[in-house]
N, C-alpha and C positions, 0 to 999 in steps of 0.2 A: 392424379394429386388433385387439381383444381376440384375436383367434384365431392373429394374430404374431406375437403377445407368450407363446406356447404355447408355440412351437417355439422362437425366437428365445430367450428368456430361459434356460434350458438350457446353451443353447450361451455367451453373452454369459457367466454365471458360471464356468462351466469355463476360459472363456477369462483372465478375469478371475484366478479364482482360479494356475492354470498361471506367466501373466506374474507378478503378485507374489511368487512361491515363488521363479522363477530370478531375478526382480532378488533376492528375499531368499537366499538360498541363494549368490548371487556374491559378495555384501557381505559377510557373517557368515563365510560357510568361508573366504575368501583372508583375510579377517584374522585372524581371533578364535583359530582353532585348535577346542583341544578344547571350550571354552567356546562356540564360534559352534556345537556338535555340541548340545548341552545347548540352548542357545537355540531349532537348528531342530529339533528334536525337538518341544519344548515350541509352535514352532508346529502341527507338525504333528500334534500333540493335537488342541491349540485348533481345528483346521481341523473333523479328524474328529469331536469329541465337541460344537462349539459352532456353531461357523459354518452345518456342512452342513446338520446336524438345522432348525436356524432357519429356512434356504433353501430347504427341502424342503418344510418343514412348513408355512408363506406362501407358495410355488407352488402348493400344492396346495388352499390354503385359497381363497388371495384367485382364481386362474385357473384352477382345474381342479373348482368344488363344483359350478356350476351345468352342465357339461360332460358331456355326453351319452358320449360317449369315454373319462371321466375316469382308468379304469384304462390306456389303453394311452396315455394323456400320461405315470403315474408308470410304467410303459415305460422308455418316451421318455427321461424325465429321467433314471432311472437308466443306462441306456447311454450314454447323451454323455456323464454323468462320469464312469464310466469308462470310456470308450472315451477319453479329455482323462488317463487315467492310464496306461493298457495298451498304448497307441500307443507312445509312448517308452521303453517297459520292456519289450517283451515280450519280448526276447533273452531276458532271465534267466527261470528255470523255475517259480519259485516265484511271481514275476507272476501270475498268472494265478491262483492260486487265493488269493491279497492282493487281484486284480480281484471274481472273486467276492463274495471277504465286505463288497469296495467294492458290489457292485451289488445285495447285498441291503441292507444297512445302509442303501442310499438310498432299495430301492425302500419300507422297513418305514417310515419318515422320512415318505415320500411319500403314499402307500398311509392313513397313520395319522390326520391328522384329514380323511381320507375318509370314516373307520369313527365317530366322534366327534360327527364335526358331523353324519351323518346320521342316528347312534342320537336326540342331540339336538332335529333339527328334526323325527323322528317321535312322539317323548317330546311337544313343544311341540302341533303339531296334534291329539293327543288330547284 
Protein backbone atom coordinates (compact mmCIF):
# COMPACT_ATOMS: atom_id res chain seq x y z
CA UNK A 1 0.00 0.00 0.00
CA UNK A 2 2.89 2.35 0.75
CA UNK A 3 4.15 1.84 -2.82
CA UNK A 4 0.79 2.96 -4.20
CA UNK A 5 0.84 6.10 -2.05
CA UNK A 6 4.04 7.21 -3.76
CA UNK A 7 2.27 7.17 -7.10
CA UNK A 8 -1.17 8.36 -6.03
CA UNK A 9 -0.36 11.23 -3.64
CA UNK A 10 1.01 13.65 -6.30
CA UNK A 11 -2.01 13.04 -8.54
CA UNK A 12 -4.50 13.51 -5.69
CA UNK A 13 -2.75 16.65 -4.44
CA UNK A 14 -2.62 18.19 -7.92
CA UNK A 15 -6.24 17.29 -8.62
CA UNK A 16 -7.41 18.82 -5.32
CA UNK A 17 -5.43 22.02 -6.04
CA UNK A 18 -6.91 22.35 -9.52
CA UNK A 19 -10.41 21.64 -8.26
CA UNK A 20 -10.10 24.18 -5.43
CA UNK A 21 -8.74 26.84 -7.80
CA UNK A 22 -11.50 26.20 -10.31
CA UNK A 23 -14.18 26.60 -7.65
CA UNK A 24 -12.43 29.56 -6.02
CA UNK A 25 -11.84 31.46 -9.24
CA UNK A 26 -15.34 30.78 -10.47
CA UNK A 27 -16.83 32.22 -7.30
CA UNK A 28 -14.40 35.09 -6.71
CA UNK A 29 -13.82 36.40 -10.22
CA UNK A 30 -17.48 36.20 -11.15
CA UNK A 31 -18.74 38.47 -8.36
CA UNK A 32 -15.86 40.40 -6.84
CA UNK A 33 -14.29 42.22 -9.79
CA UNK A 34 -10.87 43.72 -9.10
CA UNK A 35 -10.95 42.82 -5.41
CA UNK A 36 -11.43 39.20 -6.45
CA UNK A 37 -8.33 39.38 -8.59
CA UNK A 38 -6.32 40.54 -5.58
CA UNK A 39 -7.71 37.68 -3.51
CA UNK A 40 -6.94 35.22 -6.32
CA UNK A 41 -3.36 36.51 -6.51
CA UNK A 42 -3.02 36.05 -2.74
CA UNK A 43 -4.27 32.48 -3.02
CA UNK A 44 -1.79 31.72 -5.81
CA UNK A 45 1.07 33.13 -3.75
CA UNK A 46 -0.10 31.10 -0.73
CA UNK A 47 -0.13 27.97 -2.85
CA UNK A 48 3.32 28.54 -4.32
CA UNK A 49 5.07 29.75 -1.17
CA UNK A 50 3.43 27.68 1.58
CA UNK A 51 1.24 24.80 0.41
CA UNK A 52 3.41 23.29 -2.35
CA UNK A 53 6.67 23.42 -0.32
CA UNK A 54 4.93 21.89 2.73
CA UNK A 55 3.36 19.13 0.64
CA UNK A 56 6.66 18.34 -1.14
CA UNK A 57 8.61 18.33 2.11
CA UNK A 58 6.13 15.98 3.81
CA UNK A 59 5.84 13.75 0.72
CA UNK A 60 9.59 13.30 0.54
CA UNK A 61 10.18 12.92 4.26
CA UNK A 62 7.33 10.50 4.99
CA UNK A 63 7.05 8.46 1.79
CA UNK A 64 10.40 8.64 0.01
CA UNK A 65 13.10 8.67 2.68
CA UNK A 66 13.48 4.87 2.87
CA UNK A 67 12.76 4.32 -0.84
CA UNK A 68 15.56 2.96 -3.02
CA UNK A 69 14.57 5.12 -6.04
CA UNK A 70 13.63 8.22 -4.09
CA UNK A 71 15.09 10.69 -6.58
CA UNK A 72 13.08 9.15 -9.39
CA UNK A 73 9.94 9.67 -7.31
CA UNK A 74 10.85 13.32 -6.71
CA UNK A 75 11.06 13.73 -10.47
CA UNK A 76 7.68 12.00 -10.81
CA UNK A 77 6.16 14.32 -8.19
CA UNK A 78 7.50 17.40 -9.99
CA UNK A 79 6.35 16.10 -13.36
CA UNK A 80 2.79 15.38 -12.20
CA UNK A 81 2.33 18.75 -10.49
CA UNK A 82 3.75 20.58 -13.51
CA UNK A 83 1.54 18.69 -15.96
CA UNK A 84 -1.57 19.68 -14.04
CA UNK A 85 -0.53 23.29 -14.61
CA UNK A 86 0.81 22.93 -18.16
CA UNK A 87 -1.84 20.89 -19.92
CA UNK A 88 -4.80 23.29 -19.55
CA UNK A 89 -2.65 26.32 -20.47
CA UNK A 90 -0.29 24.94 -23.11
CA UNK A 91 -1.60 27.26 -25.84
CA UNK A 92 0.10 30.31 -24.33
CA UNK A 93 3.79 30.89 -25.11
CA UNK A 94 5.11 31.88 -21.69
CA UNK A 95 3.38 28.92 -20.02
CA UNK A 96 6.36 26.72 -20.88
CA UNK A 97 8.73 29.02 -19.01
CA UNK A 98 6.40 29.13 -16.00
CA UNK A 99 6.09 25.35 -16.14
CA UNK A 100 9.86 24.96 -16.06
CA UNK A 101 10.07 27.30 -13.08
CA UNK A 102 7.28 25.38 -11.32
CA UNK A 103 9.02 22.07 -12.08
CA UNK A 104 12.31 23.30 -10.60
CA UNK A 105 10.52 24.78 -7.55
CA UNK A 106 8.71 21.50 -6.81
CA UNK A 107 11.85 19.47 -7.44
CA UNK A 108 13.85 21.66 -5.05
CA UNK A 109 11.32 21.20 -2.24
CA UNK A 110 11.06 17.45 -2.94
CA UNK A 111 14.83 16.82 -2.89
CA UNK A 112 15.67 19.14 0.02
CA UNK A 113 14.35 16.89 2.83
CA UNK A 114 16.18 13.90 1.37
CA UNK A 115 19.50 15.75 1.66
CA UNK A 116 18.72 17.21 5.08
CA UNK A 117 17.67 13.96 6.69
CA UNK A 118 20.36 11.93 4.93
CA UNK A 119 22.96 14.23 6.41
CA UNK A 120 21.30 14.07 9.84
CA UNK A 121 21.08 10.27 9.61
CA UNK A 122 24.80 9.99 8.78
CA UNK A 123 25.82 12.20 11.70
CA UNK A 124 23.63 10.28 14.15
CA UNK A 125 25.14 6.92 13.15
CA UNK A 126 28.73 8.13 13.54
